[in-house]
C-alpha positions in Angstrom: -48.2 91.4 -61.0 -51.3 89.9 -59.4 -52.2 91.1 -55.9 -53.4 88.2 -53.7 -55.9 90.0 -51.4 -57.0 86.8 -49.6 -53.5 85.7 -48.5 -52.6 89.3 -47.6 -55.6 89.6 -45.3 -54.7 86.2 -43.8 -51.1 87.3 -43.0 -52.4 90.6 -41.6 -54.9 88.8 -39.4 -52.3 86.3 -38.2 -49.9 89.1 -37.3 -52.7 90.9 -35.4 -53.7 87.8 -33.5 -50.1 87.2 -32.4 -49.8 90.8 -31.3 -53.1 90.4 -29.3 -51.8 87.3 -27.6 -48.7 89.1 -26.5 -50.7 92.0 -25.2 -52.8 89.6 -23.3 -49.7 88.3 -21.4 -50.5 88.2 -17.7 -49.1 90.8 -15.3 -48.0 88.1 -13.0 -46.5 84.7 -13.7 -48.7 81.6 -14.1 -48.3 77.9 -14.8 -49.0 76.7 -18.4 -49.8 73.1 -19.5 -50.3 72.2 -23.1 -50.7 68.7 -24.5 -49.1 69.3 -27.9 -47.6 72.3 -29.7 -46.4 72.5 -33.3 -44.1 75.1 -34.7 -43.0 75.1 -38.3 -41.8 76.6 -41.5 -41.4 75.4 -45.1 -38.3 73.4 -44.1 -38.5 72.8 -40.4 -41.2 71.3 -38.1 -41.0 71.2 -34.3 -43.6 69.1 -32.3 -43.5 69.6 -28.6 -45.6 67.1 -26.4 -46.4 67.4 -22.7 -45.3 71.0 -22.4 -45.4 72.4 -18.8 -44.1 75.9 -18.0 -43.9 77.0 -14.3 -44.0 80.8 -13.6 -44.5 81.8 -17.2 -44.5 85.5 -18.1 -46.6 84.7 -21.2 -50.2 83.5 -21.1 -51.3 80.0 -22.0 -53.2 81.6 -25.0 -50.0 83.2 -26.2 -48.1 79.9 -26.0 -50.8 78.1 -27.8 -50.7 80.8 -30.4 -47.2 79.7 -31.4 -48.8 76.9 -33.5 -50.6 79.6 -35.6 -47.6 81.9 -35.8 -47.0 80.7 -39.3 -43.2 81.0 -39.3 -40.3 80.4 -37.0 -39.3 84.1 -36.8 -42.6 85.0 -35.2 -42.4 82.1 -32.9 -38.8 83.1 -31.9 -40.0 86.6 -31.2 -42.7 85.3 -28.8 -40.3 82.9 -27.0 -37.8 85.7 -26.8 -40.2 87.4 -24.3 -40.6 84.3 -22.1 -39.5 84.4 -18.5 -40.1 81.3 -16.4 -38.9 79.3 -13.5 -38.9 76.1 -15.6 -40.0 74.7 -18.9 -40.5 70.9 -19.2 -41.6 68.8 -22.1 -42.1 65.1 -22.4 -40.6 65.2 -25.9 -39.5 67.6 -28.6 -39.3 66.3 -32.2 -37.6 68.4 -34.9 -37.7 67.5 -38.6 -35.6 69.4 -41.1 -36.2 68.9 -44.8 -33.4 69.9 -47.3 -33.9 68.8 -50.9 -34.5 65.0 -50.7 -32.9 64.7 -47.3 -35.0 64.4 -44.1 -33.4 64.7 -40.7 -35.4 64.0 -37.5 -34.2 64.4 -33.9 -36.3 63.4 -30.9 -35.5 64.7 -27.4 -37.2 63.1 -24.4 -37.5 64.4 -20.8 -36.6 68.0 -21.6 -36.1 70.5 -18.8 -35.0 74.1 -18.9 -34.5 76.2 -15.8 -34.4 79.9 -15.0 -35.5 81.3 -18.3 -35.1 85.0 -19.0 -36.1 86.5 -22.4 -36.1 83.0 -23.9 -32.6 82.1 -22.6 -32.2 79.3 -20.1 -29.5 79.4 -17.4 -29.3 75.6 -17.6 -31.1 72.6 -18.9 -31.1 68.9 -19.5 -32.5 66.1 -21.7 -33.0 62.6 -20.4 -32.2 60.9 -23.7 -32.6 61.3 -27.5 -32.5 59.7 -30.8 -32.2 60.7 -34.5 -32.6 59.4 -38.0 -31.4 60.7 -41.4 -32.9 59.7 -44.7 -32.0 60.6 -48.3 -34.7 60.1 -51.0 -36.6 57.9 -48.6 -33.6 55.6 -47.8 -32.3 55.6 -44.2 -28.6 56.7 -44.2 -28.0 57.0 -40.4 -29.7 56.4 -37.1 -28.6 57.0 -33.6 -29.3 57.5 -29.9 -27.7 59.3 -27.0 -28.1 59.5 -23.2 -28.3 62.4 -20.9 -27.6 65.9 -22.3 -27.0 69.0 -20.2 -26.9 72.6 -21.3 -25.5 75.9 -19.9 -26.7 79.4 -20.8 -28.8 78.3 -23.8 -30.6 81.0 -25.9 -33.6 78.9 -27.1 -35.3 81.9 -28.8 -32.2 82.8 -30.9 -31.5 79.1 -31.8 -35.0 79.0 -33.2 -34.6 82.4 -35.0 -31.6 81.0 -36.8 -33.9 78.8 -38.9 -35.8 81.8 -40.1 -34.6 84.6 -42.5 -32.7 87.3 -40.7 -31.7 90.9 -41.4 -29.1 91.3 -44.2 -27.3 93.8 -42.0 -26.5 91.2 -39.2 -22.7 91.2 -38.5 -22.0 90.4 -34.9 -22.1 86.8 -33.6 -24.4 86.1 -30.6 -24.1 83.3 -28.1 -26.4 80.3 -28.7 -25.1 78.4 -25.7 -22.1 78.4 -23.4 -21.9 74.6 -23.1 -23.6 71.3 -24.1 -22.5 67.9 -22.9 -23.9 64.7 -24.3 -23.3 61.2 -23.1 -23.5 57.6 -24.5 -23.9 58.3 -28.2 -24.6 55.4 -30.5 -24.5 56.0 -34.3 -25.3 53.5 -37.1 -24.0 54.7 -40.5 -25.4 51.7 -42.4 -22.8 50.8 -45.0 -20.4 53.1 -43.3 -20.3 51.0 -40.1 -21.2 52.1 -36.6 -19.6 54.1 -33.8 -20.1 54.9 -30.1 -18.9 57.9 -28.1 -18.7 58.1 -24.4 -19.0 61.8 -24.1 -19.2 65.0 -26.3 -18.7 68.5 -24.8 -19.3 71.6 -27.0 -18.5 75.0 -25.6 -19.1 78.7 -26.6 -21.2 78.3 -29.7 -22.0 81.6 -31.4 -23.9 82.5 -34.6 -25.7 85.3 -36.5 -28.9 85.1 -38.5 -28.6 84.7 -42.3 -30.8 86.6 -44.8 -32.4 83.3 -46.0 -32.2 81.4 -42.8 -30.1 78.4 -41.9 -32.1 75.7 -43.8 -32.3 77.7 -47.0 -28.7 78.6 -46.9 -27.4 75.1 -46.5 -30.0 73.2 -48.7 -27.7 73.1 -51.8 -24.5 72.1 -50.0 -24.7 68.6 -51.3 -24.2 69.9 -54.8 -20.6 70.7 -54.0 -19.8 67.1 -54.9 -20.5 67.9 -58.5 -19.1 71.5 -58.4 -17.6 71.6 -61.9 -20.8 70.4 -63.6 -23.0 73.1 -62.0 -24.3 75.9 -64.1 -22.7 79.3 -63.3 -25.7 80.7 -61.4 -26.1 77.7 -59.1 -22.3 77.5 -58.6 -22.2 81.2 -57.7 -25.0 80.8 -55.2 -23.3 77.7 -53.7 -19.9 79.4 -53.0 -21.6 82.5 -51.6 -23.7 80.4 -49.3 -20.7 78.4 -48.1 -18.8 81.6 -47.4 -21.8 83.1 -45.5 -22.3 79.9 -43.5 -18.7 79.7 -42.2 -18.8 83.5 -41.4 -22.0 83.1 -39.5 -20.9 80.5 -36.9 -18.1 80.0 -34.5 -17.4 77.2 -31.9 -15.0 77.6 -29.0 -14.3 73.9 -28.7 -15.7 70.4 -29.3 -14.3 67.5 -27.3 -15.3 63.9 -27.9 -13.9 61.1 -25.6 -14.1 57.4 -25.8 -14.8 56.8 -29.5 -15.1 53.3 -30.9 -15.6 52.6 -34.7 -16.6 49.3 -36.3 -16.9 48.6 -40.0 -16.9 44.9 -40.8 -13.6 43.5 -39.4 -12.0 47.0 -39.2 -12.2 48.3 -35.6 -10.7 51.5 -34.2 -10.6 53.2 -30.9 -9.9 56.9 -30.3 -9.2 58.1 -26.8 -10.1 61.8 -27.5 -10.7 64.3 -30.3 -10.4 68.0 -29.4 -11.3 70.8 -31.8 -10.5 74.3 -30.8 -11.9 77.2 -32.7 -9.9 80.2 -34.0 -9.3 82.8 -31.4 -6.8 85.5 -30.4 -5.2 85.7 -33.8 -4.6 82.0 -34.1 -6.4 79.6 -36.5 -8.3 76.5 -35.5 -6.7 73.4 -34.1 -7.6 69.7 -34.0 -6.0 67.0 -31.8 -6.7 63.3 -32.1 -5.2 61.2 -29.2 -4.6 57.5 -28.4 -5.7 55.9 -31.6 -5.6 52.1 -32.0 -6.8 50.3 -35.1 -7.1 46.6 -36.0 -8.1 45.1 -39.4 -7.4 41.3 -39.3 -3.7 40.8 -38.7 -2.8 44.4 -39.3 -2.7 46.6 -36.2 -1.6 50.2 -35.7 -1.4 52.8 -32.9 -1.0 56.5 -32.9 -0.1 58.4 -29.7 -1.4 61.7 -31.1 -2.2 63.5 -34.4 -2.4 67.3 -34.2 -3.4 69.9 -36.9 -2.7 73.5 -35.9 -3.5 77.1 -37.0 -5.7 76.3 -39.9 -8.6 78.3 -41.6 -10.8 77.7 -44.6 -11.4 81.5 -45.0 -8.8 82.0 -47.8 -10.2 79.1 -49.7 -13.8 80.3 -49.4 -12.8 83.9 -50.4 -10.9 82.5 -53.4 -14.0 80.6 -54.5 -16.2 83.6 -54.2 -13.7 85.8 -56.1 -13.6 83.2 -58.9 -17.2 82.0 -59.1 -19.3 84.3 -56.9 -20.4 86.4 -59.9 -21.9 84.2 -62.6 -21.4 87.0 -65.2 -17.7 87.3 -64.4 -16.3 83.8 -63.8 -12.5 83.7 -63.7 -10.1 80.8 -63.5 -8.7 80.7 -60.0 -5.0 80.3 -59.4 -3.8 77.5 -57.2 -2.5 80.1 -54.7 -6.0 81.6 -54.3 -7.6 78.3 -53.3 -5.1 77.2 -50.6 -6.4 77.4 -47.1 -4.3 78.6 -44.2 -2.6 75.7 -42.5 0.0 76.0 -39.7 1.1 72.4 -39.6 0.7 68.8 -38.4 2.3 66.6 -35.8 2.2 62.9 -35.4 3.8 61.1 -32.4 4.4 57.6 -31.2 3.3 55.5 -34.1 3.5 51.7 -34.4 2.3 49.4 -37.2 2.4 45.7 -37.4 1.1 42.8 -39.5 1.0 44.8 -42.8 2.3 41.8 -44.8 1.0 39.2 -42.4 1.3 38.2 -38.8 5.0 37.5 -39.0 5.9 40.9 -40.6 8.2 42.9 -38.5 6.7 46.0 -36.8 7.5 49.5 -37.9 7.5 52.4 -35.5 7.8 56.2 -35.8 8.7 58.5 -32.9 7.4 61.6 -34.6 6.5 63.4 -37.8 6.2 67.2 -38.1 4.9 69.4 -40.9 5.1 73.1 -40.5 3.8 75.6 -43.1 4.1 79.3 -43.1 1.0 80.6 -44.8 -1.1 82.3 -42.1 -3.1 84.2 -44.7 -3.5 81.2 -47.0 -1.9 81.0 -50.5 1.5 79.7 -51.4 3.5 78.9 -48.2 6.5 81.2 -47.6 8.2 78.4 -45.6 7.9 74.7 -45.2 9.5 72.2 -42.8 9.1 68.4 -42.8 10.8 66.3 -40.1 10.7 62.5 -39.7 12.1 61.4 -36.3 12.9 57.8 -35.4 11.5 55.7 -38.2 12.5 52.3 -37.0 12.0 48.7 -38.2 13.4 45.3 -37.4 15.3 43.8 -40.3 13.3 40.7 -41.3 15.6 37.6 -41.2 13.6 35.8 -43.9 13.0 38.6 -46.4 15.4 38.3 -49.4 15.2 42.1 -50.0 16.7 42.6 -46.6 19.8 40.5 -47.3 22.1 43.4 -48.0 21.3 44.9 -44.6 21.7 41.6 -42.9 25.1 41.1 -44.6 26.2 44.4 -43.0 25.2 43.1 -39.6 22.2 45.5 -39.3 19.4 44.0 -37.2 17.4 47.1 -36.7 17.2 50.2 -38.9 16.5 53.6 -37.3 16.5 56.6 -39.6 15.4 60.3 -39.4 15.0 62.9 -42.1 14.2 66.5 -42.6 13.4 69.1 -45.2 13.2 72.9 -44.7 12.4 75.3 -47.6 12.0 79.1 -47.6 10.6 81.1 -50.5 12.4 84.5 -50.4 11.3 86.6 -53.4 12.1 84.6 -56.5 14.6 82.4 -54.7 13.7 79.0 -53.1 16.2 78.6 -50.3 16.8 74.9 -49.4 17.7 75.2 -45.8 18.0 71.5 -45.3 17.3 68.2 -47.0 18.7 65.5 -44.8 18.8 61.7 -44.1 20.2 60.6 -40.8 21.0 57.3 -39.1 22.9 57.0 -35.8 24.3 53.6 -36.9 25.2 54.5 -40.5 25.7 58.2 -41.1 24.1 61.5 -42.2 23.6 63.1 -45.6 22.6 66.8 -45.8 21.9 69.0 -48.8 21.3 72.7 -48.9 21.3 75.4 -51.6 19.4 78.1 -53.5 17.2 77.7 -56.6 16.5 80.9 -58.6 13.3 81.9 -60.5 11.1 79.6 -58.3 8.5 82.2 -57.5 6.8 81.9 -60.9 6.0 78.2 -60.4 4.1 78.9 -57.2 2.2 81.8 -58.7 1.1 79.7 -61.8 -2.6 79.4 -62.4 -2.4 75.9 -63.8 -0.3 72.8 -63.9 0.7 73.5 -67.5 1.9 77.1 -66.7 3.8 75.7 -63.6 5.6 73.2 -65.8 6.6 75.9 -68.3 7.9 78.0 -65.5 10.0 75.1 -64.3 12.2 75.4 -67.4 13.3 78.8 -66.0 14.7 77.5 -62.8 18.4 78.0 -62.1 20.7 76.5 -59.5 22.6 79.2 -57.6 24.3 77.2 -54.9 24.5 73.6 -53.7 26.1 72.3 -50.5 26.6 68.6 -49.7 27.6 67.3 -46.3 28.4 63.5 -45.7 29.1 62.3 -42.2 30.0 58.6 -41.6 28.7 56.9 -38.5 29.7 53.3 -39.4 28.4 52.8 -42.9 31.8 52.8 -44.5 33.1 50.1 -42.0 30.0 47.9 -42.6 30.4 48.2 -46.4 34.1 47.3 -46.1 33.3 44.3 -43.9 30.6 43.1 -46.3 32.9 43.4 -49.3 35.7 41.7 -47.4 33.5 38.8 -46.5 32.4 38.4 -50.1 35.9 38.6 -51.6 37.9 36.8 -48.9 40.0 39.9 -48.1 40.3 42.0 -44.9 38.4 45.3 -44.5 41.7 47.2 -44.6 42.6 45.6 -48.0 39.2 46.6 -49.3 39.6 50.2 -48.2 43.1 50.5 -49.8 41.8 49.0 -53.1 38.8 51.5 -53.0 41.1 54.4 -52.4 43.4 53.3 -55.2 40.6 53.1 -57.7 39.3 56.5 -56.6 42.7 58.0 -57.1 42.7 56.9 -60.7 39.0 57.4 -61.7 38.3 60.8 -60.1 41.0 62.9 -61.8 40.1 61.2 -65.1 36.5 62.0 -64.7 36.6 65.5 -63.1 39.6 66.9 -64.7 42.5 69.0 -63.4 40.8 72.4 -62.7 41.3 73.9 -59.2 37.8 73.0 -58.3 38.2 69.4 -59.6 41.4 69.0 -57.7 39.8 70.2 -54.4 37.0 67.7 -54.8 39.3 64.8 -55.7 41.6 65.5 -52.7 38.7 65.7 -50.2 37.1 62.5 -51.5 40.4 60.6 -51.4 41.0 61.7 -47.8 37.4 60.7 -46.8 37.8 57.3 -48.4 41.0 56.7 -46.7 39.6 57.7 -43.3 35.8 58.2 -43.3 34.6 61.0 -41.2 33.1 64.3 -42.5 33.1 65.4 -46.2 31.7 68.7 -47.3 31.4 70.1 -50.9 30.1 73.5 -51.7 29.4 74.7 -55.3 28.4 78.3 -56.2 27.4 79.4 -59.6 29.8 81.9 -61.1 26.8 83.7 -62.8 24.7 85.4 -60.1 21.6 84.4 -62.0 22.5 80.7 -61.5 22.9 77.7 -63.8 19.8 77.3 -66.0 18.5 74.6 -68.2 20.2 76.1 -71.2 23.6 76.1 -69.5 23.2 72.5 -68.4 22.1 71.4 -71.9 25.5 72.3 -73.4 27.6 70.4 -70.8 29.2 67.5 -72.7 31.7 66.3 -70.1 31.7 66.4 -66.3 34.9 68.5 -66.5 32.9 71.3 -68.0 30.8 71.7 -64.8 33.8 73.4 -63.1 33.7 76.2 -65.7 30.3 77.2 -64.3 30.9 77.0 -60.6 33.3 77.8 -57.9 33.9 74.8 -55.7 35.2 74.3 -52.1 35.7 70.8 -50.7 37.0 69.6 -47.3 37.3 66.3 -45.5 37.8 66.0 -41.7 
C-alpha cells in the first residue's frame, strides 16, 4: 500500500481551516453577503448566487469556507450550526450526476426564515426549473411556480447526499411540508403534463453509509436484472432495500393534472398518496379521471389502492440475491408484496369501436387481498358491480339479446376464495343480473396449498395434478331469463311460450334419467330439474365427495359414464 503524504496533508489542512473558521464565528449575529458560493462532492454540485444572510451566527469567512470544505458532509456540519433571521439567495442550482444521467434543478428567489441549527421554520421559492439528460440527450425539462416550505432541515437535507454512519437507524424529519404550484413538465417522446398544485408532508429520512447519490446510482440497472453478474445484482438489491428503509413520506397530494401525448389527452382531478402508518400499509387514491383519444372517451370517478408495501418483495430479493456467494432461486411467495386491495368506482367508456359504439359503464370494481405480510394471499375477493351496456341495434352479434327483448344489459359478479391449510374454500363465484337471473357456485378444493407454495410455474403445474374436489354447490335463480328464452323460441317456431315450456319439460323427463341413471342422487337431481323447468324459480344442487380426501384426477380419469359420478358423491337437490 502506498501512503500519499501530499493528499493526507491537504485533507488535514482543509479540516483545520474549517475548524478555524468555525472557531472564528462571531459572538454576536451579523449580516453576510456573498456573490457566489459553490458546494460539491463527486456526484453533486450546488451553486448559490446572490447569498444574503441576516443575523448570521456564523462569520462571513466561515460561510465562504463552505466552498473549500471539500465534501457535503463538512458543509452540512457547518450549516448545522447556523442560526439566522433570514437567508436569501437569488438562485440555487443543484446538479446531480449518476452514471450517464445528469439532473439539474434551478431555484430562483429563495428565502428561508427563522433558522436554528440549520433548520428553517418556513421558506419560499419564487419559481424554478429543471432538466434531465441521459448520455447527453435531454429526456425531460420542466418549470414550476411558487414553492413554500415548513420546518425544513436544510443541513440534514444536505447531509443525506454524503456518506453517513453505518449505525444510523432512526428517521429524522427533513421537512414538515412543501407546496409547489404551476408545474409544467415536458417528457419529450413521453408527452407533456401540467399540475396545478403538489403538497408533500412529513418527509423523514436517515443517512446511508454511502450517501444518497452513491446508493441510487445503479438503480437503472434493474431493467436488466437477470443479466447482471451476481456481485452487481447483490449490491443492487441491498441498495434498493436500504433506500426504501431510509425514507418515509406522510403524504403527497397532486391536484389538477393534465396529460397530453399526441392526440391522447387525460385530466386527473387529484392523486393522493398516504404513507404507511399506525400498522397500515400505504394507500393511493386517483380521483376524477377523464381521458380522450380520438373518438374513444373514458371516465373514472375514483381508483384506490390500499394497505400495500414493497417490504416483503425487497426482503425476498435480498434473501435470494443479497449474497453473491449464496444465490438461491426465490419462490413466488417470497416475491409478492403486501397488497390490501383496489377499488374502482363510476366508470364509463364510449367510442371504443367508433363514435356510434354504445357506451359501457361500471358502477364499481373491488379487489380485496388478505396478505398483510406479503406472500401468498390467505383470502381473495373480487366483485364487479353494475357492468352495464346498451344492446347495439345494428351489431349482428347482439341479435340473440335483441330477440329476447333485451335493450340494456346490466350484470354483476363476484368471487371470494379463502386458503385454509391445504384447502381452497370457494366461498362464492357468482354471476348476477336483475333482469335475467343469478348463478352462484361454492365448494372446497383439497391439496391446493402446494400450488401456492411452488417455487416455479413447472412445480405449480405438477402440484395441480394433486388437486381434489371435496364439495361443490350450485345455485340457479331465475329472474326472467327462462321466460325470455321461451318467448324467443316460441317466436321462432310459431308456438306459444307455454307450449315451448311443456315440450322442454317433456324432453328433460326423457333425457335426464337416461343420462344420469337411477341412483338416489340421480333421481334427486332429475326431480329438482324437472320441477325447475316446469316453474322456474330457485334450483340448488349440492355434491359432497364420499371420500374425505375428495375426488382427484385419478378418480375422474376412470369415469366412463355420467352415471358413475354418483358412486363418488352424495347429492342433494331442491327446486323452489
